[in-house]
N, C-alpha and C positions, 0 to 999 in steps of 0.2 A: 201552288208556292207559295208563303207569302212574300211579297214584296221586297229586294232585297233592299229598299231601304229602312226599312226596318229595323236590319238585322247591324248591332250596335252594341257593341259589352259596355254599360254602361258601370261609372264607377261611385261609390257612396250613396246606391238606393238601397232602400230597405227589405225585410224582408218582408212577404204579406201571406196569405192563405194559408194562415192558422197552422203553418210546419212549426213542427218544435225543435229547438235546438238542444244537441247531446255536448259535453265536454269530451273535448279531444282527449282520447287514451294515453298514461304516462309513457304506454312503448311509441307512440307518434312523438310526442313531446322530445323524447330522445334519441331519437334517430336525427331527427332535423336540427336538436341542437347544437351540434358540433359544427355547424355551418352555418346558422341563423339564431338569433334569440330565441326562445322556444315562445310556442304560441300559447297564448295566456285566452284566448277567445272563443268561445265555443262556436261547433262546425256546424254545418247546417243539415237536417235530417232529408235529404235527397233519395227520393225514391230509385227505384231500379228501371230503368231508361228514359227517367226525367234528362237527364244531357246525353249525347250521343257522338261518336265519335264520328266524325267526315268529311276529314282532310289530312292529311301525311304529307310534308314534303321530309325526306330523307337526304343519306349522304349522294351527293352529287357536284358536278363541276357549276361553277356559277358564285358571286358571293355572298347569296341570299342566306341568310338563317335558315333554320333547320324548324319546324312546327308542327304542334298538334292542333287542330280544331273542332273545337265541340260547339254544339247547335243543343240548346234552351227548349227542349220539345215540350216542356210542361206547360202550364197557363198561372205560372207566380214566379216572381223575381226571384236568382238564386246565387245565394253570396258562394264566392269559390273559396273562400279562406277552407284548408285545411283537406281538398281533391287532392288523391294521391295517385301518381300515372307512373303504371310501373311496367318495365318494357324486358322482356325474356326472348332468349336466340330462341332458336327453332331449335336446338340438340338440347334445351332446360337445362344446358352446364354454367350459365352467366344471365347475370341480370341488374337494373341498375331503375331506378325510383326518384322521383322528387316530389315535394309537397308544395302548391298552392298558395306563398304565405301571405298577400295581400287582402289585410281587413277591408280594404274600403273598396276591391273589385268583386262586383256584381253585372248578372248576365241576365237581362230581362227575357219575358218570355219571344220566341220566337228568332230569339238572336244569338250570336256567334262570340267564341272565344279562344283567340289566340292564343295560346301558349307556347314561344320560341325560345331557341338559341340567341340572344340575341338584343341589345338596348331598346327599348319601347320609343326612347327619343331619339334614336338614328333610325328607325325602322317604325314607320307611323299607323305599320299594320299591324303589328303586334299588341296584345294587353298586359301579357307576361314575359318577365325574363327569366328562366329558370336557369341559366348559365353558372350562379353561386351556389347553385346545388348538382350540378351537373355540368364540372369542367373538366381541363386536360391536367395531367396532373402536376405538368411541370408552369403552368401558366391560369389562376383562378378566372381570370378576365375572355378566356376564351373558352366555347364550349364544347365539351365531346360530343363526337358525332351521337344520333339515332341510330340504333338497329337497321339496317336494311330490310332485315324480316324478321317475323316474330311472332311473339303475342302481347298486344296492349289489355292492360286491367285498367279500369277506372274504377276508382270506390272512395268510398272518404267512410272516417271513423271503423274501418274496415267491414262495412259494408257494401256488396258490387252495385255499382250504378249501369255501366257497360263495359265488354269485354271484346277484344276483335285480333282474329288471327289474317296478318298482315304481310306483303311482299313490294316493298315500296319500286315505282320507276326506274330508269337510270335517266329515264327525262323527266321534268314535269311533275305532278303531282300525282299522289295515290288519292282519287276523288270516290267518296258517295255519288253513286247517281243519282241528274238532282231531277227527274221526272217528277219524283213526288218528294214528299215531306220526309225529312230523316227522321227513318227508327229504327229503333235499336235493334228491336226483332228481325230487320232485316238486314246487317251490315256485319254480322255474325264473322266472313271470311273473304278477303280480298277477292279470290276467284270467282265471285258471284253477286251482282247489284255494285261492283266499284268498277273504275276505269284511270288511265292513265290521263290527267288535264294537261294538256300542254300548250293548252289554246294562250292561257293569263289573265289578263284582267288592264294589262295596259298599263302602260309606266306609273312605276311607283318609286318616289323618294327619287325620280330623273332617270331609272330605268326598267326596262319593260319587266312585269316580274310573272312567272309561272305560277299557276291557279290562282286560286279565288280566295286568299285568305279572308276571315271577317265579312263573306257574302255565299249565298246560295251559287251551289258549286252547277256548272250545264249539265244538259242532259247526255250519260254516255254514249256513244257511237251506236 
């Protein structure tokens, strides 16, 4: 596992490694324009498995934001603009999704990206706030809960990147086993290769935080 000191999402870093950008499809722009201005920049050509879903904090007691953590398993920086996360309940009868819309947000090779329902200014471990695209019906500044269980599909420009079937624990976070480097081929179902991380990473913003957003996960027991 790469040293956790190198795991940081970097803003403003250019793409490298010969990746080809593709323009966002009209359908994507239409879907997001009702909440924010349309995306005008191209989105990254990210191969399946380049980003790996590694940790989810779902609805539970406490005041910390909910989040999804992604790991860059490729050997090049990845621009996050246009990433699409779609959540579907286990029964398949309801779903929601959001797009990453920060055109300056880039995740370095071997680094983590944390997408959460909270202000990045108030919560230093978050890299992106999805609240404007997933908020309560009454209050646009209050994020809606993530589903406690279901399917999470990560894609860009309609191309799949990673997909997991998950159920978050009642305490702590759902964390991919940290014994080996994150791999999209080994994270398909939270019943295997995942565990609840209740140890936390120490004080964050003055309060002890469960899970390890932005850092390597600990080994599962």
